[in-house]
C-alpha positions, 0 to 999 in steps of 0.5 A: 500500500503506497504511503499517503506522503507520496505525491502523484507523478507529474502530469505529462504535458505533450505541448512542453518539449523541454524543462525550459518550456516548463519553466516558462509556463511556471513563470507565466503562471506565477504572474497571475494575480492572487485571488482578491487582487483588485488593481486601482483604476487609473484614468485613460489619460494617465495611463497613456501619458505614463506609457508614451515615454516608456521604452518601446521593445520589439520581441522576436522569437519563433516560439509564441510562448516565449514572445508571450512570456517576454511581453508579460514580463516587460509590460509589467515594468511599463514597457511598450512591446511589439511581439513577432514570431517571424523575422520578416514581419518584425522587419516590415514593422520596423520599416513602416513604423515611425517610432523605432524601438529602443531595444530588439530582443531576439533568439539566435534561431529563426526561420525566415532570415538568418541571424546575421542578415536580420540584425544587419537589416535592422541596424540599417533601418535603425542604426542606433538599435540595441540588440539583446540576444536570448538564446539556448545556444552557448554564446561562445559557440556562436559566430556572427558576421558584421553585426553582433548583439550588444548583450547576450542572455543564456537560456534558461534564465529567471525573470530577474536575470531577464529584466536585469539584462533588458535594463542594462541593454536599455541603459547603454547605447551601442557606442557604450554611452548612457542612453537616457532611456528610463526603465523601471524593472523594480531592481 
């Protein structure tokens, strides 16, 4: 007879392929407000004013659950986020949008364009664009052409590590000078 102290085996979730994905799901569920949570209402003009000066960040990853996770983490800090699961779509938005992003967060792997070509085209459109690469690949094994990311974050990482890297990327321009972009990560 099994002991009452034994926990049942963890459920098998077919949509999750790795421990990193399970960690992402756990992080997302940790962001759900507790029962009874009631945010204070804010006027629409106050919210618009607060967000207007917030950093604009483009998030590009071919994994939708990761762009969703990054969006949640960044929006909680007050950032404005545009998420893309295709590099060509992100590039088209970068070309047509008048306001350019303060930061591009991307994975090394992508389906529609090579990493080097994508970064090069982004910097041609927006020369001062800072790039944070978040990848499960080891930084020391990656080869880059003429354009390199400004910062690199090895997956898996915690929300705090992610937000620290975002803050560091936003606070320094590609030439190493303070950018003046305000980012409130709570750290």
